C-alpha positions, 0 to 999 in steps of 0.5 A: 657554413655561411651558405647553409645558415643564410639559406635557413634564414639566419644572419651571417657576417662574413669578413673577406680577408684572404680573398676578395669580396667578389670571390666570396660572392662567387663561392656563395652563389655557386652554393645556391645563395642569392647574395643580392637578395640576402644582403637586401633582407639583412641576412648577409653582410660581406665586409671587405678587409682584403682590399686593405692587404693590397694597400689600395685604400691606405689613404682612408684607414677607417671603416666605410659603409659601401652602398649600405651593403657592407663595410670596408676598412682601408688599413691593415694595421691592427692599431687602426682597427682598434680605433675604429672598433672603439668608435663603433662601440661609441656609435660613431661609425655609420651603421648599415640600415639593414644591420641593426644594433641587436646582433645576438643571432649573428654568426661572424666568420673570418676566412683567415687573419693570417694575411694581417700578420704581414703588417702587425707584430704577433703580440700587438695582434694578440692584444687586439684580439683579446682586449678589443675584438673578442670583447666587442663580439661578446658585447654584441652576443655574436658567435665568431669563427676565425681562420688562421694558417698553421705553420707560418706563425710562432708556436707561442702565438698559436698557443696564446690564440687557442687559449682565447677561444672555446673551440679549435677545429683543424683542417688539413690536406694529408697525403695517403696512398699517393692521394691527397685527402682533406681531413678534419678534427675537433682538437679542443672544445671547452667543457664539451665531450668531443671526438678528436679523431681525424675524419675525412671530408669530401668537397664536391664541385660546388664547394660543399663539404661533407664527412666521408662515411 
């Protein structure tokens, strides 16, 4: 999704949480994105949240602008994120020169928030998501897509989180006829007709995914 959008001249904010910024760049490059050019043009920003999960920058818990290309946060604690987002709303966090205040055309993608549940209670995470992160993105007019691993958190957590969002897409690897098949379905899409059946997806050597006819 990110690669296709950038190649069509549309802006993407990618939160690298489950893997490094370097790995995300490698994947996008493999999909034909000139990451340096896209960052220079203000079409792509790959923020580094992954480093915080390794406790490599815990002495600097805030949001820091790196080379005027992306933001990095040093703390995996949601309480620190909340403070930084409040500072961002108040204009107290350094902005990237190519990333203006109007972000109504931005698609914000976070690969997975599950790693941060190692450092935060589920209740605190849900409160932050509902009262801070979603509100910030709504105020900016962004469309957001977040990933979350299934089966590693409590069922009440999943139900609460699902209730906050307008849509839910499930992706699973299922075993069928002694083979692993990648499957996708739209589980919920508020106010819209939907096909909730499972569909097989094929992933090619570049990492491009497509529905199997």
